[in-house]
LUMSESE-896432 format. One record per residue (C-alpha): residue in one letter; x, y, z. Coordinates in steps of 0.5 Angstrom, whole numbers, plus 500, padded with zeros to 3 digits. Layout:
% residues N
r,c1,c2,c3
a,X,Y,Z
...
END
This chain:
% residues 1176
r,c1,c2,c3
x,500,500,499
x,506,506,501
x,509,504,495
x,502,505,491
x,502,511,495
x,508,514,494
x,509,512,486
x,502,516,486
x,506,523,487
x,509,522,480
x,510,518,474
x,517,517,477
x,515,511,481
x,517,509,489
x,524,510,488
x,524,517,486
x,520,519,492
x,524,514,498
x,531,514,497
x,534,507,497
x,536,503,503
x,544,503,505
x,543,496,506
x,538,491,502
x,532,488,505
x,532,482,502
x,525,479,506
x,518,480,504
x,512,478,508
x,505,477,505
x,499,481,510
x,494,477,513
x,487,478,510
x,485,481,516
x,488,487,514
x,484,489,508
x,478,487,512
x,479,493,518
x,484,498,514
x,489,503,516
x,490,510,517
x,493,514,512
x,500,515,511
x,501,523,511
x,505,526,506
x,502,533,506
x,509,536,506
x,512,531,500
x,506,533,496
x,506,541,498
x,513,541,494
x,511,536,489
x,506,541,487
x,509,547,489
x,506,554,487
x,499,550,485
x,495,549,490
x,495,553,498
x,494,547,502
x,492,550,509
x,491,543,512
x,487,548,518
x,489,552,525
x,493,546,526
x,501,548,529
x,507,545,527
x,507,541,534
x,500,538,533
x,501,536,526
x,508,532,528
x,503,528,531
x,499,526,525
x,505,525,522
x,508,520,528
x,501,516,527
x,504,514,520
x,509,510,523
x,504,505,528
x,502,503,521
x,508,502,517
x,510,497,524
x,503,494,522
x,505,492,516
x,513,490,517
x,513,490,525
x,521,487,525
x,524,493,520
x,519,498,519
x,522,503,524
x,529,501,521
x,527,502,514
x,524,509,515
x,531,511,519
x,534,510,513
x,531,514,509
x,532,520,512
x,535,524,506
x,542,528,509
x,540,534,505
x,541,541,506
x,535,543,504
x,531,538,509
x,527,542,514
x,531,538,520
x,538,538,518
x,543,544,518
x,544,548,512
x,551,548,512
x,556,546,516
x,562,549,519
x,567,554,514
x,561,555,510
x,561,548,506
x,555,544,505
x,552,538,502
x,553,537,495
x,548,532,494
x,541,531,495
x,535,528,495
x,533,529,488
x,526,533,490
x,523,535,497
x,521,530,501
x,520,530,508
x,519,524,512
x,513,522,517
x,519,519,522
x,524,524,526
x,531,523,524
x,535,516,526
x,543,516,526
x,546,512,523
x,550,507,525
x,555,503,520
x,555,497,525
x,549,495,523
x,545,495,530
x,538,499,532
x,540,507,530
x,537,511,536
x,532,516,535
x,534,524,535
x,528,528,537
x,531,534,536
x,532,534,528
x,525,537,527
x,525,543,531
x,525,550,527
x,532,553,525
x,534,559,527
x,538,562,522
x,545,559,520
x,547,557,527
x,548,550,528
x,544,547,534
x,545,542,538
x,540,538,534
x,545,540,528
x,551,538,531
x,548,530,534
x,546,530,527
x,553,531,524
x,556,527,529
x,551,520,528
x,552,521,521
x,560,522,521
x,561,526,517
x,568,528,516
x,574,533,513
x,579,529,509
x,583,534,504
x,579,540,503
x,572,536,501
x,567,533,505
x,566,525,504
x,562,520,508
x,565,515,512
x,562,510,508
x,566,505,513
x,563,497,511
x,556,500,508
x,556,498,501
x,554,503,496
x,552,500,489
x,548,502,483
x,541,497,486
x,541,502,492
x,541,508,489
x,536,512,486
x,535,512,478
x,538,517,475
x,544,518,480
x,550,513,479
x,554,511,484
x,560,516,483
x,554,521,484
x,555,519,491
x,561,523,493
x,560,530,495
x,561,536,491
x,563,542,495
x,563,548,489
x,559,551,484
x,564,550,479
x,563,543,480
x,555,544,480
x,556,548,473
x,561,542,471
x,555,536,473
x,550,541,470
x,552,541,463
x,554,534,463
x,547,533,465
x,544,538,460
x,549,536,454
x,546,528,455
x,539,530,455
x,537,525,459
x,530,526,462
x,531,520,467
x,537,525,470
x,531,531,470
x,531,531,479
x,539,531,478
x,539,537,473
x,534,541,478
x,538,539,484
x,545,542,480
x,541,548,479
x,538,550,485
x,546,549,488
x,548,554,484
x,549,562,485
x,545,566,482
x,549,569,477
x,550,561,475
x,543,560,475
x,541,566,471
x,546,563,465
x,543,557,466
x,536,558,467
x,534,558,460
x,538,551,459
x,534,548,465
x,527,551,463
x,528,548,456
x,530,541,458
x,525,540,463
x,519,542,458
x,523,537,454
x,521,531,459
x,514,533,459
x,513,531,467
x,507,534,470
x,511,534,476
x,516,540,473
x,510,545,471
x,512,549,477
x,519,549,477
x,518,551,469
x,512,557,472
x,518,559,476
x,524,560,472
x,519,563,465
x,518,568,472
x,524,570,473
x,526,570,465
x,525,577,461
x,521,579,455
x,527,579,451
x,531,572,453
x,523,569,450
x,525,564,445
x,519,560,442
x,521,554,445
x,521,558,452
x,514,561,451
x,510,554,450
x,514,551,455
x,511,558,460
x,504,558,457
x,504,550,457
x,506,550,465
x,501,555,467
x,496,551,463
x,497,545,467
x,497,549,474
x,491,551,473
x,493,559,472
x,489,560,466
x,489,567,467
x,497,568,468
x,497,563,461
x,493,568,458
x,497,574,460
x,504,571,457
x,500,570,451
x,498,577,450
x,505,579,451
x,506,573,446
x,503,576,441
x,506,583,442
x,513,580,442
x,516,580,434
x,522,576,436
x,516,569,436
x,514,566,430
x,507,563,429
x,508,557,430
x,508,558,438
x,503,563,439
x,498,558,435
x,500,553,440
x,499,557,445
x,493,559,444
x,490,552,442
x,492,550,450
x,488,556,452
x,482,556,448
x,481,548,450
x,483,550,457
x,477,555,456
x,472,551,453
x,473,545,458
x,472,550,463
x,465,551,466
x,464,558,466
x,465,562,459
x,469,567,462
x,476,565,460
x,473,564,454
x,471,572,453
x,477,574,456
x,481,571,451
x,477,573,445
x,477,580,447
x,483,580,443
x,481,577,437
x,482,584,433
x,491,583,435
x,490,576,434
x,487,577,427
x,492,582,426
x,498,577,427
x,495,572,423
x,495,575,416
x,498,574,409
x,504,580,411
x,505,575,417
x,506,569,414
x,510,572,408
x,514,574,414
x,516,567,414
x,519,565,407
x,526,566,409
x,528,562,404
x,525,564,398
x,529,571,400
x,535,570,394
x,531,567,388
x,531,573,383
x,524,572,380
x,518,572,384
x,513,576,379
x,507,571,380
x,508,573,387
x,507,580,387
x,500,579,386
x,500,573,390
x,492,575,392
x,490,574,385
x,493,568,383
x,493,564,388
x,486,565,392
x,486,559,396
x,493,561,399
x,489,567,402
x,484,562,405
x,489,558,408
x,494,564,410
x,490,568,415
x,487,567,422
x,482,562,420
x,487,558,416
x,490,556,422
x,484,552,425
x,488,544,423
x,493,546,427
x,489,547,434
x,489,540,436
x,488,540,443
x,481,543,441
x,479,537,437
x,480,533,444
x,475,538,448
x,470,532,450
x,463,535,447
x,465,540,443
x,461,538,437
x,454,539,442
x,458,546,444
x,459,548,437
x,452,546,435
x,449,550,442
x,454,556,440
x,449,559,435
x,443,559,440
x,445,560,447
x,453,562,448
x,454,566,441
x,449,572,444
x,452,572,452
x,458,574,448
x,456,578,443
x,453,583,450
x,460,584,452
x,462,587,446
x,465,581,442
x,464,584,435
x,461,580,430
x,467,579,425
x,471,576,432
x,464,571,434
x,464,569,427
x,471,567,427
x,470,563,434
x,465,559,431
x,468,557,424
x,474,555,429
x,468,551,433
x,464,547,427
x,471,546,424
x,475,542,430
x,468,539,432
x,467,535,425
x,474,531,426
x,470,528,432
x,463,528,432
x,458,522,430
x,456,522,423
x,449,525,423
x,452,531,426
x,457,532,420
x,452,535,416
x,448,540,421
x,455,543,423
x,457,545,416
x,450,548,414
x,451,552,421
x,457,556,418
x,457,554,411
x,465,554,411
x,468,553,405
x,475,551,409
x,471,547,414
x,468,543,408
x,475,542,405
x,478,540,411
x,473,534,412
x,472,532,405
x,481,531,405
x,480,527,412
x,473,523,409
x,477,517,405
x,482,516,410
x,477,516,416
x,472,510,412
x,467,516,411
x,466,515,403
x,459,515,403
x,459,521,407
x,464,524,404
x,460,524,397
x,454,526,401
x,458,533,404
x,460,533,397
x,455,535,393
x,452,540,397
x,459,543,397
x,459,544,390
x,452,547,390
x,455,553,395
x,455,560,392
x,463,561,391
x,465,555,394
x,471,553,389
x,473,545,391
x,480,545,391
x,485,540,387
x,486,536,394
x,479,535,395
x,477,533,388
x,482,528,389
x,480,525,395
x,472,525,393
x,474,521,387
x,478,516,392
x,471,516,395
x,466,514,390
x,471,509,388
x,471,505,394
x,463,506,395
x,460,499,397
x,455,500,391
x,452,498,384
x,458,500,378
x,452,505,376
x,452,510,381
x,459,509,381
x,459,512,374
x,455,518,376
x,459,520,382
x,465,520,378
x,462,522,371
x,460,529,376
x,466,529,379
x,470,530,371
x,466,535,369
x,467,538,375
x,475,539,374
x,472,543,367
x,467,547,371
x,472,549,377
x,478,548,374
x,478,549,367
x,484,543,366
x,484,536,370
x,491,536,374
x,496,530,372
x,494,526,377
x,486,526,376
x,488,524,369
x,492,518,372
x,486,516,377
x,481,517,371
x,485,512,366
x,486,507,371
x,479,506,373
x,476,506,366
x,482,501,364
x,480,497,371
x,472,497,367
x,475,496,360
x,472,501,358
x,477,501,351
x,474,507,347
x,473,512,353
x,481,510,355
x,483,511,348
x,480,518,347
x,482,521,354
x,489,518,354
x,489,522,347
x,487,529,351
x,492,527,356
x,498,526,352
x,497,533,348
x,496,537,354
x,502,534,358
x,507,532,354
x,511,538,354
x,511,540,360
x,517,542,363
x,518,538,370
x,518,531,366
x,517,527,360
x,510,525,361
x,513,518,355
x,518,516,360
x,513,516,366
x,512,509,369
x,505,508,368
x,504,513,362
x,503,507,357
x,500,502,363
x,493,504,362
x,493,502,355
x,495,496,357
x,491,494,362
x,484,496,358
x,486,490,354
x,488,486,359
x,482,486,363
x,478,485,356
x,483,478,356
x,486,481,349
x,493,478,350
x,495,479,343
x,493,487,343
x,496,488,349
x,502,485,346
x,502,489,341
x,503,496,346
x,508,492,350
x,513,491,343
x,512,498,341
x,514,501,348
x,521,499,347
x,521,498,340
x,517,505,337
x,518,509,343
x,525,506,346
x,523,505,353
x,526,499,357
x,519,495,359
x,519,497,367
x,516,491,372
x,509,495,372
x,509,494,365
x,511,486,365
x,506,485,370
x,500,487,366
x,502,484,360
x,502,477,365
x,496,479,367
x,493,479,361
x,495,472,358
x,492,470,365
x,485,474,363
x,485,470,357
x,486,464,360
x,492,463,355
x,496,458,359
x,502,457,355
x,502,464,353
x,503,466,361
x,508,461,362
x,512,463,357
x,511,471,359
x,513,469,366
x,519,466,364
x,521,471,360
x,520,475,366
x,525,472,370
x,530,472,365
x,529,480,364
x,531,480,372
x,523,483,372
x,520,477,377
x,517,481,384
x,512,478,389
x,506,480,383
x,508,476,378
x,509,470,382
x,503,471,385
x,499,471,378
x,502,466,375
x,501,462,382
x,494,464,382
x,493,462,375
x,496,455,376
x,494,453,383
x,487,455,379
x,487,450,374
x,489,445,380
x,497,444,377
x,499,442,384
x,507,440,382
x,507,446,378
x,505,451,383
x,509,448,388
x,516,448,384
x,514,456,383
x,513,457,391
x,520,454,392
x,523,458,386
x,521,465,388
x,523,463,396
x,529,461,393
x,530,468,390
x,527,472,396
x,520,473,394
x,515,473,401
x,509,469,401
x,504,473,401
x,496,472,400
x,496,470,393
x,502,466,394
x,498,462,400
x,492,462,396
x,494,459,389
x,497,454,394
x,490,453,398
x,487,453,390
x,492,447,388
x,490,443,393
x,483,443,394
x,482,442,387
x,486,435,388
x,482,433,393
x,488,434,399
x,483,439,404
x,487,437,410
x,493,440,407
x,490,446,405
x,487,446,412
x,495,446,414
x,497,452,409
x,491,456,412
x,494,454,420
x,501,456,418
x,500,462,416
x,496,464,422
x,501,462,426
x,506,466,422
x,502,473,423
x,498,472,417
x,491,474,420
x,488,476,413
x,482,472,411
x,483,471,404
x,486,464,404
x,481,462,409
x,476,464,404
x,479,461,399
x,478,454,403
x,471,455,406
x,469,457,398
x,472,449,396
x,467,446,402
x,461,450,400
x,462,448,393
x,463,440,395
x,456,441,400
x,460,439,406
x,457,443,412
x,460,440,417
x,467,442,414
x,466,448,412
x,463,449,421
x,469,447,423
x,474,452,418
x,470,458,421
x,471,455,428
x,478,455,428
x,478,462,424
x,476,464,430
x,481,460,435
x,486,463,430
x,484,470,431
x,482,471,424
x,476,476,423
x,472,474,418
x,470,479,412
x,464,479,407
x,467,475,403
x,467,470,409
x,459,471,409
x,459,470,402
x,462,463,403
x,457,461,407
x,451,464,404
x,453,460,398
x,455,453,403
x,447,454,406
x,444,456,398
x,448,449,396
x,446,445,401
x,438,446,400
x,438,451,406
x,436,457,402
x,431,459,408
x,437,460,413
x,441,463,408
x,436,468,407
x,434,468,415
x,442,471,416
x,441,475,410
x,435,478,415
x,438,478,421
x,444,482,418
x,440,487,415
x,437,488,421
x,442,488,426
x,448,489,422
x,453,484,424
x,456,484,418
x,455,489,412
x,450,487,407
x,453,488,400
x,449,486,393
x,455,481,392
x,451,477,399
x,444,477,395
x,447,475,388
x,451,469,391
x,444,466,395
x,441,467,388
x,446,464,384
x,446,458,389
x,438,458,388
x,438,457,381
x,443,451,381
x,439,448,386
x,432,449,383
x,428,454,387
x,426,459,383
x,421,462,387
x,425,463,393
x,430,468,388
x,424,472,387
x,422,473,394
x,431,474,395
x,430,479,390
x,424,482,393
x,428,482,400
x,434,486,396
x,430,492,393
x,426,493,400
x,432,494,403
x,434,500,398
x,439,495,394
x,438,498,387
x,438,492,382
x,443,491,376
x,446,487,370
x,446,481,375
x,441,481,380
x,436,483,374
x,440,476,370
x,439,472,376
x,431,474,375
x,431,472,368
x,434,466,370
x,429,465,375
x,423,466,370
x,426,461,366
x,425,455,371
x,417,457,371
x,415,450,371
x,419,450,378
x,415,455,381
x,409,454,385
x,402,452,382
x,399,459,385
x,405,463,381
x,406,457,376
x,399,459,373
x,399,466,372
x,402,466,366
x,402,461,360
x,409,457,359
x,410,462,352
x,409,468,356
x,414,466,362
x,419,464,356
x,417,472,353
x,418,475,359
x,425,472,361
x,428,474,353
x,425,481,354
x,429,482,361
x,435,479,358
x,435,483,351
x,434,489,356
x,440,488,360
x,445,488,353
x,441,493,349
x,439,487,344
x,435,487,338
x,429,482,338
x,432,479,332
x,439,478,328
x,436,482,322
x,437,488,326
x,444,486,328
x,448,492,324
x,445,497,330
x,449,493,334
x,457,494,335
x,462,489,334
x,469,489,337
x,474,494,335
x,479,488,336
x,478,482,334
x,478,476,340
x,483,472,340
x,481,464,339
x,486,462,344
x,482,460,351
x,475,462,349
x,474,455,350
x,475,456,358
x,475,463,359
x,470,466,365
x,467,473,362
x,460,475,365
x,457,476,358
x,460,468,356
x,457,466,363
x,450,470,361
x,449,468,354
x,451,460,355
x,446,461,361
x,440,464,357
x,441,458,352
x,442,453,355
x,435,455,358
x,432,455,351
x,435,449,349
x,432,445,355
x,425,449,353
x,426,446,347
x,425,454,343
x,431,452,338
x,430,458,335
x,431,463,340
x,437,459,342
x,440,460,335
x,439,467,335
x,442,469,341
x,449,465,339
x,449,469,333
x,448,475,337
x,453,473,342
x,458,471,335
x,457,478,333
x,457,482,339
x,463,479,342
x,467,475,337
x,466,481,330
x,463,475,326
x,457,472,324
x,460,466,321
x,459,458,324
x,467,457,325
x,469,461,331
x,469,457,337
x,465,459,342
x,464,458,349
x,464,450,353
x,457,452,356
x,454,454,349
x,457,448,345
x,454,443,350
x,447,447,349
x,448,448,341
x,450,440,341
x,443,439,344
x,439,443,340
x,442,440,334
x,441,432,336
x,434,434,338
x,433,436,331
x,436,431,329
x,443,434,325
x,447,428,328
x,452,431,323
x,453,437,326
x,453,434,333
x,459,429,331
x,462,436,328
x,461,440,334
x,464,434,339
x,470,433,335
x,472,440,335
x,470,441,342
x,474,435,344
x,480,438,341
x,481,444,344
x,479,442,351
x,485,437,350
x,489,443,347
x,487,448,353
x,486,444,359
x,493,441,359
x,496,440,365
x,503,444,366
x,505,437,370
x,505,433,364
x,511,430,363
x,511,426,356
x,513,418,357
x,511,419,365
x,504,415,365
x,503,418,373
x,503,425,371
x,496,428,370
x,494,430,363
x,489,435,364
x,489,440,370
x,485,438,376
x,480,443,374
x,478,442,367
x,478,434,368
x,469,433,368
x,469,439,362
x,467,434,357
x,462,432,362
x,455,436,358
x,458,434,350
x,460,427,353
x,452,426,355
x,449,428,348
x,455,424,344
x,452,417,348
x,446,419,347
x,446,419,340
x,451,413,340
x,445,409,343
x,440,411,339
x,444,408,333
x,445,401,338
x,452,402,337
x,455,399,345
x,461,399,342
x,462,406,340
x,460,409,347
x,465,403,350
x,470,407,345
x,468,414,346
x,468,413,354
x,475,410,353
x,478,415,348
x,475,421,353
x,479,418,360
x,485,416,356
x,486,423,355
x,486,425,362
x,479,427,362
x,474,424,368
x,466,423,367
x,461,425,372
x,456,421,376
x,451,423,371
x,454,420,365
x,457,414,368
x,450,412,371
x,447,413,363
x,453,409,360
x,451,403,365
x,444,403,363
x,446,403,355
x,451,398,356
x,445,393,360
x,440,396,354
x,445,393,349
x,446,387,352
x,453,388,354
x,452,385,361
x,459,384,364
x,461,391,362
x,455,394,365
x,455,390,371
x,463,391,373
x,463,399,371
x,458,399,377
x,461,395,381
x,468,399,381
x,465,406,380
x,459,407,383
x,457,402,388
x,462,404,393
x,458,410,395
x,452,406,395
x,448,407,402
x,443,401,401
x,436,401,400
x,431,405,405
x,426,400,405
x,431,395,408
x,433,400,413
x,427,401,416
x,426,393,416
x,433,393,421
x,431,398,425
x,438,402,424
x,437,409,421
x,432,410,416
x,435,417,413
x,443,418,412
x,446,422,415
x,445,430,412
x,452,430,410
x,452,425,406
x,446,427,403
x,449,433,401
x,454,431,399
x,450,426,394
x,448,432,390
x,455,434,387
x,455,431,380
x,462,429,381
x,460,425,387
x,459,417,384
x,454,413,386
x,448,409,382
x,441,411,381
x,435,408,382
x,434,407,375
x,441,404,375
x,439,399,379
x,432,397,376
x,436,396,369
x,442,392,372
x,436,387,376
x,433,387,369
x,439,385,366
x,441,380,372
x,434,376,371
x,435,376,363
x,441,373,363
x,438,367,369
x,432,365,364
x,437,365,359
x,442,361,363
x,439,354,362
x,439,355,354
x,445,359,353
x,452,357,355
x,454,364,354
x,449,367,358
x,450,362,364
x,458,363,363
x,457,371,364
x,452,370,369
x,458,366,374
x,463,371,372
x,458,377,375
x,456,374,381
x,463,373,382
x,466,379,380
x,461,384,382
x,459,382,389
x,456,389,391
x,451,389,385
x,449,382,385
x,447,384,394
x,443,390,392
x,440,386,386
x,437,381,390
x,435,385,396
x,431,389,392
x,423,389,396
x,418,391,391
x,414,398,392
x,410,399,386
x,412,405,383
x,412,407,376
x,418,407,375
x,419,400,377
x,413,398,373
x,417,402,366
x,423,398,368
x,421,391,371
x,414,391,369
x,408,389,373
x,409,382,373
x,417,380,372
x,419,380,380
x,417,381,387
x,422,386,389
x,422,392,393
x,426,399,392
x,426,405,394
x,423,412,390
x,431,414,391
x,432,417,384
x,438,421,381
x,436,428,384
x,434,430,377
x,438,437,376
x,442,438,370
x,449,440,371
x,450,443,363
x,447,450,366
x,450,455,369
x,455,452,374
x,461,456,372
x,458,461,378
x,459,456,383
x,465,452,381
x,469,458,381
x,473,460,387
x,470,467,390
x,475,472,393
END
């Protein structure tokens, strides 16, 4: 308790209050709980507190005399004795400082000599002085130690004190007899070394010690500096007064305020410097001497030697103190001097600070500075100093004070004679400073009070940094309409960042940025160099090729002959042209511009240009071109984190695990840091190949290494969502919490995706509703689009309509993406509830969907009006067209598929022609189409009987797929290396289904087997739907053994048994929910009910033919021997009399029973690209 109480005196701690003992005290004692229950007497520290806060408070403790006070002080010894019964008294005896300025020891010794070392601060102990006995026995109490002195004479108590301490004179100096008392660094006070313990007896020694301390500039020696200064004579004190004051002010200790105040009062005005002036005012404010601080401030205004910054700091201190005061007197007294402050802060006063330009010969432009630089005038006057009033901004409740000033405080101050100009200036200062800490709802009301352009400017410059983008755009729209307002360049730049970073649909961003671009011409005639760069970057990122070229040409014309730089040699001049083609996936055009930079203009491409070129090949899905470009980057020595991250993300996304790991090791060897892009590519590669545990370990190791960004975790969650594995998804979310990984908007997107794909649409919608109501995370339009896309995959159009309505009700505007998803939902009108489905006929639903789609893209009603549309200026390369991912490919492929499923082949072909013309620049039918569109074209040709076209399309599809999906891990002659990247191993599933149907109609069993064998030999995989059709087709074409063996090896391992038999065996009737969810994935191989019925019928046919055909009997025997699971499933069937059973087995064939656990009927040829690709 003693230590805590003493340490509260100042930040220096207990050791600064009580000097260390001459002997170490190593014993400790634990207090009994009874002490804390019954309490203890307060420790008397009044004298020490008076010394600490000298000049601050009048601590008159009453009328008690000094003698009476001694009894109070002595009471504290009982407390100490209670705390430490065996050593408390002896301990306190040793703490008695032997100082010349103590009230209990003599001022001077014989011959005028005095102690040179004293306690670093005045501290009066509560115990009388004890004599220090070097022998270690109990010292005796000197009762006369506390008697008052009479002049400079040595009293009896003084003599006893000197005798007890055995101070002796040796060689003209006074040295303490250390004897066997060990003095070490641990026992000394911090800031006083062992050498400092020697006594100093002359002013010269004090001057030298003080000079050394000031030169070392160590704040820990502040008490020692003050001691040496106090020991100087008057002349030396005058010499060192300003240095000590500055030193103490730099220490920043509140307890030194009285010392600084004392020194500052002694300094004449002629010795005031900037630092001394601020220190003096600060000390008076700390001591609550506000009027004295105001007096110093007024003198400073009249003192021409002071610069403006210290005057601003002093005003900041005074105004903050006045605003905190409950009464307005200080504010009124301060602001009465507004005319003098305004005069000091005029433009002429600012110009006097420009000492560095005095020697510049040509300053014509500065002669009429008010004409050419109005913004400088606005900032270089009294109002312009507002941004430097940092302490005023920290005043609690400043926003409320500013709002109340107009109603209440202004009238009171005006009655005291303050001018209207002074009150307006004060109000502007309050508003500007309040904007830094006020609530968002208070910003516009505060700005509307004064309509101060500078207040708008200061707020808008910080709006983006303070993450107030939406509020910043609203404030700017008010500011630009103010009479006479001229938004500055920095404000226009920051408002651009606010619009660009808005979490809003692109249409709102475009409108705001177009308004801002017009304001450049409205307020400044010509946009700045920086403005051109930012707008070009934005337009290039959106793929606005035409706008970029127009703006870039104008940019070059304006700044090509600039005096500061050669614009053509800037690092990013050609980057915008490269970027706009890279975003569009036009790798050939980007390569042409890249070659022109070095060949035509003679500029060596920098890392920025190389990275954009690499990104162009990645966007074009040109794998070979991207790898070749990366190798050139490495050879040119331009490889960096971005280039490694870009190529690794492409390889990881394709699932080329070996190539990705090789790149990772190569990057580490050259010093490339494992950033989020590099780590996320490893997660992609592992997950694409099914190594989810390894991917999870990458995330955990990254978290242990200090990488707490959720990007790589979101990748892992996305893959679990696509697998319909909610249990694993939930486990990863819990692991993120344990690893202190924060959730972001993409984390919630993956959670919504997982819920929707697992047919938990109601939970997904409820999560969105709760987030909108309780603000548990920021909901964006993308969250709604994710849920809607997943609901379309699971075939729930009614839920799509509900989610879209929820989005509109909460103020989210419709976008092209949401409208397209709504169009897809209209195409699934057959799955709507009956009361909705009957509202329109089928053709009406179809027409409504087509009209909605045409409105999104501005398409004509038929191909006869194609000349109304504009074809691309640059013909797109066919490389990457099949497997590339672009929004228009997804949209058109989905619409063509929808019309094909609805057997409206004419509309489907029209959309294909429109796509060719608009996005490929051709109207012939020779070009390559996206994968989904080719699958739909094959379906349309098959349904219309154009079998030759189906074969031609298949051959084209197969050859291009082999080339574009080839894995970088593949090595010729090594069978263990994969030919096809993991991501693309199932891409032929849609076309293969059409080809199997075509061969089945021709009864070509050998053709079906050869087709499947060829596809697999090239490294492609077949999904569950195709394997089931393959088995069904072989059974019906009498290829029994091939059908049974295929089902046994590929489908039966994941078969869960018959529902009816599980019910009779008294086990769980329903399969685990996680297993049922994974079963809906097209890559989860399992036999359907139809397949098992077909196999059962085939088994019965072989059984009937066995007695009459040796071949049938032999086949049946081989099947029973090799296909145990299939035979057991067939023999365990129990008849359930379903329509499917009657259709395949007939009504009187057998008495078997099966479960109505049919294939889920989901078409996986549709728009699954959005759900298959990783998000974030």
